[in-house]
Each structure stands twice: as C-alpha cells, then as structure tokens.
C-alpha atoms as an extended CHARMM CRD file, in Angstrom:
* protein
*
       172  EXT
         1         1  UNK       CA           -115.2070000000      -72.7290000000     -150.0660000000  PROA      1               0.0000000000
         2         2  UNK       CA           -116.3920000000      -69.7700000000     -148.0740000000  PROA      2               0.0000000000
         3         3  UNK       CA           -118.1910000000      -70.5200000000     -144.8920000000  PROA      3               0.0000000000
         4         4  UNK       CA           -121.6910000000      -69.2120000000     -144.6040000000  PROA      4               0.0000000000
         5         5  UNK       CA           -123.0260000000      -67.9420000000     -141.3750000000  PROA      5               0.0000000000
         6         6  UNK       CA           -126.4570000000      -68.7010000000     -140.1870000000  PROA      6               0.0000000000
         7         7  UNK       CA           -128.7760000000      -65.6240000000     -140.1660000000  PROA      7               0.0000000000
         8         8  UNK       CA           -129.9050000000      -64.4230000000     -136.7630000000  PROA      8               0.0000000000
         9         9  UNK       CA           -133.3920000000      -65.4160000000     -135.7620000000  PROA      9               0.0000000000
        10        10  UNK       CA           -135.7050000000      -63.7400000000     -133.3260000000  PROA      10              0.0000000000
        11        11  UNK       CA           -134.8230000000      -66.2830000000     -130.6610000000  PROA      11              0.0000000000
        12        12  UNK       CA           -131.1560000000      -65.3610000000     -130.8060000000  PROA      12              0.0000000000
        13        13  UNK       CA           -130.3560000000      -62.6390000000     -128.2880000000  PROA      13              0.0000000000
        14        14  UNK       CA           -127.9520000000      -59.9180000000     -129.2710000000  PROA      14              0.0000000000
        15        15  UNK       CA           -125.9220000000      -58.2860000000     -126.5320000000  PROA      15              0.0000000000
        16        16  UNK       CA           -126.7960000000      -54.6010000000     -126.2160000000  PROA      16              0.0000000000
        17        17  UNK       CA           -124.1090000000      -52.1090000000     -127.1420000000  PROA      17              0.0000000000
        18        18  UNK       CA           -122.4990000000      -50.3170000000     -124.2050000000  PROA      18              0.0000000000
        19        19  UNK       CA           -124.5190000000      -47.1830000000     -123.5180000000  PROA      19              0.0000000000
        20        20  UNK       CA           -122.3370000000      -45.7070000000     -120.7870000000  PROA      20              0.0000000000
        21        21  UNK       CA           -120.1120000000      -43.8710000000     -123.2590000000  PROA      21              0.0000000000
        22        22  UNK       CA           -123.0830000000      -42.1910000000     -124.9370000000  PROA      22              0.0000000000
        23        23  UNK       CA           -124.7770000000      -41.2770000000     -121.6500000000  PROA      23              0.0000000000
        24        24  UNK       CA           -121.9260000000      -39.0440000000     -120.5330000000  PROA      24              0.0000000000
        25        25  UNK       CA           -122.9060000000      -35.5720000000     -121.6900000000  PROA      25              0.0000000000
        26        26  UNK       CA           -120.2390000000      -33.1280000000     -122.6640000000  PROA      26              0.0000000000
        27        27  UNK       CA           -120.3210000000      -29.9090000000     -120.6540000000  PROA      27              0.0000000000
        28        28  UNK       CA           -121.7810000000      -26.9010000000     -122.4070000000  PROA      28              0.0000000000
        29        29  UNK       CA           -118.9960000000      -24.6820000000     -123.7500000000  PROA      29              0.0000000000
        30        30  UNK       CA           -118.6780000000      -21.3940000000     -121.8940000000  PROA      30              0.0000000000
        31        31  UNK       CA           -119.3980000000      -18.3560000000     -124.0220000000  PROA      31              0.0000000000
        32        32  UNK       CA           -116.8400000000      -15.6270000000     -124.4410000000  PROA      32              0.0000000000
        33        33  UNK       CA           -117.5120000000      -12.4790000000     -122.3880000000  PROA      33              0.0000000000
        34        34  UNK       CA           -119.0940000000       -9.6770000000     -124.3720000000  PROA      34              0.0000000000
        35        35  UNK       CA           -116.9720000000       -6.5500000000     -124.7600000000  PROA      35              0.0000000000
        36        36  UNK       CA           -117.9140000000       -3.6080000000     -122.6040000000  PROA      36              0.0000000000
        37        37  UNK       CA           -119.6990000000       -0.7050000000     -124.2720000000  PROA      37              0.0000000000
        38        38  UNK       CA           -117.7500000000        2.2920000000     -123.0400000000  PROA      38              0.0000000000
        39        39  UNK       CA           -116.5240000000        0.3500000000     -120.0110000000  PROA      39              0.0000000000
        40        40  UNK       CA           -120.0520000000       -0.7390000000     -118.9800000000  PROA      40              0.0000000000
        41        41  UNK       CA           -122.0010000000       -3.9710000000     -119.2880000000  PROA      41              0.0000000000
        42        42  UNK       CA           -125.7230000000       -3.4030000000     -119.8080000000  PROA      42              0.0000000000
        43        43  UNK       CA           -128.7810000000       -5.4260000000     -118.8680000000  PROA      43              0.0000000000
        44        44  UNK       CA           -132.4810000000       -4.6760000000     -119.1990000000  PROA      44              0.0000000000
        45        45  UNK       CA           -134.9890000000       -6.2110000000     -116.8220000000  PROA      45              0.0000000000
        46        46  UNK       CA           -138.7630000000       -6.1470000000     -116.9810000000  PROA      46              0.0000000000
        47        47  UNK       CA           -141.4520000000       -7.1980000000     -114.4930000000  PROA      47              0.0000000000
        48        48  UNK       CA           -145.1560000000       -6.3570000000     -114.7960000000  PROA      48              0.0000000000
        49        49  UNK       CA           -145.1080000000       -2.7410000000     -116.0640000000  PROA      49              0.0000000000
        50        50  UNK       CA           -141.6820000000       -1.8930000000     -114.6240000000  PROA      50              0.0000000000
        51        51  UNK       CA           -138.5370000000       -1.5550000000     -116.7230000000  PROA      51              0.0000000000
        52        52  UNK       CA           -135.0220000000       -1.3020000000     -115.2780000000  PROA      52              0.0000000000
        53        53  UNK       CA           -131.9750000000       -0.3940000000     -117.3490000000  PROA      53              0.0000000000
        54        54  UNK       CA           -128.9130000000       -1.5940000000     -115.4710000000  PROA      54              0.0000000000
        55        55  UNK       CA           -125.2500000000       -0.9250000000     -116.1460000000  PROA      55              0.0000000000
        56        56  UNK       CA           -122.3400000000       -2.4420000000     -114.2540000000  PROA      56              0.0000000000
        57        57  UNK       CA           -118.5760000000       -2.1230000000     -114.1960000000  PROA      57              0.0000000000
        58        58  UNK       CA           -115.7780000000       -3.4220000000     -111.9720000000  PROA      58              0.0000000000
        59        59  UNK       CA           -115.5510000000       -1.3020000000     -108.8320000000  PROA      59              0.0000000000
        60        60  UNK       CA           -112.5880000000        0.9940000000     -108.4160000000  PROA      60              0.0000000000
        61        61  UNK       CA           -113.0520000000        1.0330000000     -104.6600000000  PROA      61              0.0000000000
        62        62  UNK       CA           -116.0150000000       -0.1800000000     -102.6780000000  PROA      62              0.0000000000
        63        63  UNK       CA           -118.8730000000       -1.1470000000     -104.9640000000  PROA      63              0.0000000000
        64        64  UNK       CA           -121.6320000000        1.4340000000     -105.4000000000  PROA      64              0.0000000000
        65        65  UNK       CA           -125.2910000000        0.5680000000     -105.9710000000  PROA      65              0.0000000000
        66        66  UNK       CA           -127.2980000000        3.6160000000     -107.0450000000  PROA      66              0.0000000000
        67        67  UNK       CA           -130.8020000000        4.0010000000     -108.4580000000  PROA      67              0.0000000000
        68        68  UNK       CA           -131.2580000000        7.1200000000     -110.5470000000  PROA      68              0.0000000000
        69        69  UNK       CA           -134.4090000000        9.0680000000     -109.6640000000  PROA      69              0.0000000000
        70        70  UNK       CA           -134.0220000000       12.1940000000     -111.8320000000  PROA      70              0.0000000000
        71        71  UNK       CA           -131.4910000000       13.3350000000     -114.4010000000  PROA      71              0.0000000000
        72        72  UNK       CA           -129.0330000000       14.4750000000     -111.7160000000  PROA      72              0.0000000000
        73        73  UNK       CA           -130.1570000000       12.7750000000     -108.5150000000  PROA      73              0.0000000000
        74        74  UNK       CA           -129.8010000000        9.1950000000     -107.4070000000  PROA      74              0.0000000000
        75        75  UNK       CA           -130.5400000000        7.2030000000     -104.2610000000  PROA      75              0.0000000000
        76        76  UNK       CA           -129.0910000000        4.1090000000     -102.6470000000  PROA      76              0.0000000000
        77        77  UNK       CA           -131.1670000000        0.9370000000     -102.5140000000  PROA      77              0.0000000000
        78        78  UNK       CA           -131.8540000000        1.5040000000      -98.8100000000  PROA      78              0.0000000000
        79        79  UNK       CA           -133.2220000000        4.9960000000      -99.5240000000  PROA      79              0.0000000000
        80        80  UNK       CA           -135.2510000000        3.9740000000     -102.5900000000  PROA      80              0.0000000000
        81        81  UNK       CA           -136.9540000000        0.8050000000     -101.2940000000  PROA      81              0.0000000000
        82        82  UNK       CA           -138.7920000000        0.7950000000      -97.9690000000  PROA      82              0.0000000000
        83        83  UNK       CA           -139.3450000000       -2.9850000000      -97.8380000000  PROA      83              0.0000000000
        84        84  UNK       CA           -136.5780000000       -5.4550000000      -96.9860000000  PROA      84              0.0000000000
        85        85  UNK       CA           -138.0590000000       -7.8610000000      -99.5470000000  PROA      85              0.0000000000
        86        86  UNK       CA           -137.3830000000       -5.3720000000     -102.3720000000  PROA      86              0.0000000000
        87        87  UNK       CA           -133.8480000000       -4.5980000000     -101.1530000000  PROA      87              0.0000000000
        88        88  UNK       CA           -133.0440000000       -8.3070000000     -100.9640000000  PROA      88              0.0000000000
        89        89  UNK       CA           -134.3180000000       -8.8050000000     -104.5330000000  PROA      89              0.0000000000
        90        90  UNK       CA           -131.9260000000       -6.1080000000     -105.7460000000  PROA      90              0.0000000000
        91        91  UNK       CA           -128.9020000000       -7.5700000000     -103.9710000000  PROA      91              0.0000000000
        92        92  UNK       CA           -129.7370000000      -11.2400000000     -104.7060000000  PROA      92              0.0000000000
        93        93  UNK       CA           -127.8000000000      -11.6520000000     -108.0170000000  PROA      93              0.0000000000
        94        94  UNK       CA           -124.7130000000      -10.0280000000     -106.4870000000  PROA      94              0.0000000000
        95        95  UNK       CA           -124.8690000000      -12.2580000000     -103.3930000000  PROA      95              0.0000000000
        96        96  UNK       CA           -125.3790000000      -15.4530000000     -105.4190000000  PROA      96              0.0000000000
        97        97  UNK       CA           -122.3710000000      -14.7080000000     -107.6440000000  PROA      97              0.0000000000
        98        98  UNK       CA           -120.2520000000      -13.3630000000     -104.7550000000  PROA      98              0.0000000000
        99        99  UNK       CA           -119.7020000000      -10.0180000000     -106.5210000000  PROA      99              0.0000000000
       100       100  UNK       CA           -121.2930000000       -7.7650000000     -103.8910000000  PROA      100             0.0000000000
       101       101  UNK       CA           -118.8900000000       -4.8720000000     -103.2740000000  PROA      101             0.0000000000
       102       102  UNK       CA           -116.7550000000       -5.7740000000     -106.3130000000  PROA      102             0.0000000000
       103       103  UNK       CA           -119.0250000000       -4.2060000000     -108.9270000000  PROA      103             0.0000000000
       104       104  UNK       CA           -120.5400000000       -0.7510000000     -109.3770000000  PROA      104             0.0000000000
       105       105  UNK       CA           -124.2460000000       -0.9220000000     -110.2690000000  PROA      105             0.0000000000
       106       106  UNK       CA           -126.2450000000        1.9920000000     -111.6910000000  PROA      106             0.0000000000
       107       107  UNK       CA           -129.9640000000        1.5970000000     -112.3730000000  PROA      107             0.0000000000
       108       108  UNK       CA           -132.6950000000        3.5920000000     -114.0900000000  PROA      108             0.0000000000
       109       109  UNK       CA           -136.0740000000        2.1620000000     -113.1080000000  PROA      109             0.0000000000
       110       110  UNK       CA           -139.4010000000        3.3560000000     -114.4380000000  PROA      110             0.0000000000
       111       111  UNK       CA           -143.0180000000        2.2580000000     -114.4460000000  PROA      111             0.0000000000
       112       112  UNK       CA           -144.8720000000       -0.1610000000     -112.2220000000  PROA      112             0.0000000000
       113       113  UNK       CA           -144.6870000000       -0.2560000000     -108.4670000000  PROA      113             0.0000000000
       114       114  UNK       CA           -141.8820000000       -0.9070000000     -106.0460000000  PROA      114             0.0000000000
       115       115  UNK       CA           -142.1480000000       -4.6870000000     -106.1210000000  PROA      115             0.0000000000
       116       116  UNK       CA           -142.2060000000       -4.7500000000     -109.9310000000  PROA      116             0.0000000000
       117       117  UNK       CA           -139.2010000000       -2.4410000000     -110.0970000000  PROA      117             0.0000000000
       118       118  UNK       CA           -137.2760000000       -4.6210000000     -107.6470000000  PROA      118             0.0000000000
       119       119  UNK       CA           -137.9710000000       -7.6950000000     -109.7940000000  PROA      119             0.0000000000
       120       120  UNK       CA           -136.9370000000       -5.7960000000     -112.9240000000  PROA      120             0.0000000000
       121       121  UNK       CA           -133.7020000000       -4.6610000000     -111.2680000000  PROA      121             0.0000000000
       122       122  UNK       CA           -132.9200000000       -8.2520000000     -110.2540000000  PROA      122             0.0000000000
       123       123  UNK       CA           -133.3500000000       -9.4920000000     -113.8340000000  PROA      123             0.0000000000
       124       124  UNK       CA           -131.3570000000       -6.5750000000     -115.2820000000  PROA      124             0.0000000000
       125       125  UNK       CA           -128.4260000000       -7.1570000000     -112.9310000000  PROA      125             0.0000000000
       126       126  UNK       CA           -128.4680000000      -10.8980000000     -113.6500000000  PROA      126             0.0000000000
       127       127  UNK       CA           -128.3770000000      -10.2760000000     -117.4130000000  PROA      127             0.0000000000
       128       128  UNK       CA           -125.5700000000       -7.7470000000     -117.0990000000  PROA      128             0.0000000000
       129       129  UNK       CA           -123.5490000000      -10.1200000000     -114.8870000000  PROA      129             0.0000000000
       130       130  UNK       CA           -124.0200000000      -12.9200000000     -117.4300000000  PROA      130             0.0000000000
       131       131  UNK       CA           -122.5180000000      -10.6970000000     -120.1480000000  PROA      131             0.0000000000
       132       132  UNK       CA           -119.7400000000       -9.5400000000     -117.8150000000  PROA      132             0.0000000000
       133       133  UNK       CA           -118.6840000000      -13.0770000000     -116.8370000000  PROA      133             0.0000000000
       134       134  UNK       CA           -120.3800000000      -16.0250000000     -118.6270000000  PROA      134             0.0000000000
       135       135  UNK       CA           -119.1660000000      -18.4620000000     -115.9540000000  PROA      135             0.0000000000
       136       136  UNK       CA           -121.7140000000      -16.9180000000     -113.5600000000  PROA      136             0.0000000000
       137       137  UNK       CA           -124.6490000000      -17.9270000000     -115.7730000000  PROA      137             0.0000000000
       138       138  UNK       CA           -125.1550000000      -21.3600000000     -114.2110000000  PROA      138             0.0000000000
       139       139  UNK       CA           -125.3690000000      -19.9360000000     -110.6750000000  PROA      139             0.0000000000
       140       140  UNK       CA           -127.8210000000      -17.2600000000     -111.8000000000  PROA      140             0.0000000000
       141       141  UNK       CA           -129.9390000000      -19.7260000000     -113.7840000000  PROA      141             0.0000000000
       142       142  UNK       CA           -130.0300000000      -22.2570000000     -110.9280000000  PROA      142             0.0000000000
       143       143  UNK       CA           -131.5160000000      -19.5620000000     -108.6750000000  PROA      143             0.0000000000
       144       144  UNK       CA           -134.0860000000      -18.5110000000     -111.3140000000  PROA      144             0.0000000000
       145       145  UNK       CA           -132.6930000000      -15.0360000000     -111.8140000000  PROA      145             0.0000000000
       146       146  UNK       CA           -132.3890000000      -15.1800000000     -115.6090000000  PROA      146             0.0000000000
       147       147  UNK       CA           -136.0370000000      -16.1360000000     -116.1200000000  PROA      147             0.0000000000
       148       148  UNK       CA           -138.4130000000      -13.3210000000     -116.9450000000  PROA      148             0.0000000000
       149       149  UNK       CA           -141.6590000000      -13.4700000000     -114.9870000000  PROA      149             0.0000000000
       150       150  UNK       CA           -144.2250000000      -13.2820000000     -117.8090000000  PROA      150             0.0000000000
       151       151  UNK       CA           -147.2630000000      -12.6430000000     -115.6290000000  PROA      151             0.0000000000
       152       152  UNK       CA           -149.0840000000       -9.4560000000     -116.5880000000  PROA      152             0.0000000000
       153       153  UNK       CA           -152.3190000000       -7.7990000000     -115.5040000000  PROA      153             0.0000000000
       154       154  UNK       CA           -155.3150000000       -9.2230000000     -117.3510000000  PROA      154             0.0000000000
       155       155  UNK       CA           -157.1690000000       -6.6200000000     -119.3910000000  PROA      155             0.0000000000
       156       156  UNK       CA           -160.5910000000       -5.3190000000     -118.4530000000  PROA      156             0.0000000000
       157       157  UNK       CA           -163.4330000000       -6.6410000000     -120.6110000000  PROA      157             0.0000000000
       158       158  UNK       CA           -166.3430000000       -4.5110000000     -121.7920000000  PROA      158             0.0000000000
       159       159  UNK       CA           -169.6340000000       -5.1160000000     -120.0410000000  PROA      159             0.0000000000
       160       160  UNK       CA           -167.8170000000       -6.0730000000     -116.8400000000  PROA      160             0.0000000000
       161       161  UNK       CA           -166.5900000000       -4.2120000000     -113.7860000000  PROA      161             0.0000000000
       162       162  UNK       CA           -163.0570000000       -5.5520000000     -114.1960000000  PROA      162             0.0000000000
       163       163  UNK       CA           -161.1020000000       -8.3000000000     -115.8820000000  PROA      163             0.0000000000
       164       164  UNK       CA           -163.3310000000      -11.0180000000     -114.3880000000  PROA      164             0.0000000000
       165       165  UNK       CA           -165.6230000000       -9.1880000000     -111.9840000000  PROA      165             0.0000000000
       166       166  UNK       CA           -169.1640000000       -8.8040000000     -113.2270000000  PROA      166             0.0000000000
       167       167  UNK       CA           -171.6290000000       -6.0650000000     -112.4290000000  PROA      167             0.0000000000
       168       168  UNK       CA           -174.1580000000       -6.9920000000     -109.7510000000  PROA      168             0.0000000000
       169       169  UNK       CA           -176.9840000000       -9.0950000000     -111.1450000000  PROA      169             0.0000000000
       170       170  UNK       CA           -180.5180000000       -7.9340000000     -110.5030000000  PROA      170             0.0000000000
       171       171  UNK       CA           -183.3700000000      -10.2380000000     -111.3760000000  PROA      171             0.0000000000
       172       172  UNK       CA           -185.9700000000       -7.4520000000     -111.1910000000  PROA      172             0.0000000000
C-alpha cells in the first residue's frame, strides 16, 4: 500500500528557499567597440541651445584639443574659453577616463553661450569615448557625463512681459 502524506496546513512552516544565489546579479556584458568612421569616433552633445560635434582619435604624439571657429581656423580650449569652469568641463571626461593627452579631440561648437557650449562639448566627448572604448562607460556614467541636461528656456507667453513675468498692474 502506498503511504499517503498529510497535506500541509497553514500552521506548518515551510523553510524559505535560499535567496542568496538569486540575489547575486550578473555583471552587464560589455558592448563591442564601434568601428571608427574614417579613423574617427564621433559624438554629438547638446546643452540649452548649444550643439557640439566632437570627433576623437588615438593621438599620434601629444594629444591635441582644438575647437574649430571658422572653416580654416581653430583655437585651443584655453584660447576659446575665458572661464576656468568651462575649460574644466571640456577636460572632465578625459580626466575621469585617464585619456588626457592620449586622444586627439576636434570640436565644432555652435549656438548658445559659452557655458552651454562647454556642457555640450563635455557630453559629446563622453559619448565619443563610450563608442571608442565601452569599458569607460561606467566611469563616465558614474560622474554624470552621459546624461543630457534637458533644461531649456521656458517660452514667452502672450500677454506677459516674459515667460512668467507679468506687466505691471495698475488699478486705475
């Protein structure tokens, strides 16, 4: 005769299954580096109204960092930006990934002001570096350099002096 087992009741406690094995997350697989387009890795950065088109390549000597001003002229970061804050924003992705001096960086920035262009250049360099070497993505993401700042200028409304400013009220 087969033995029958007694069904479990609500008073019977069941030992929980070990959760430790499920809690260990597998590391995210590293993406393959994207092939260079003509020997360059491209990245586009935007901030406010500024747009920066960035291209990078491994340096053949000491790394160059040039910002193109006209079709034939370009300036260094020190010549282009007067504020240290803007210069530091441009160099930040290279310093975080320890690639300063190892990569040539060429930038075309347009629109916006200096601070917006510096933020756009930072995002463009970070995106280009991520395509160049996907192992650098975690360092860039941890420092917030791959996140686009979505803040824009609020539009002016009709019947008002500005976006929120009203015309002066006169009772009489």
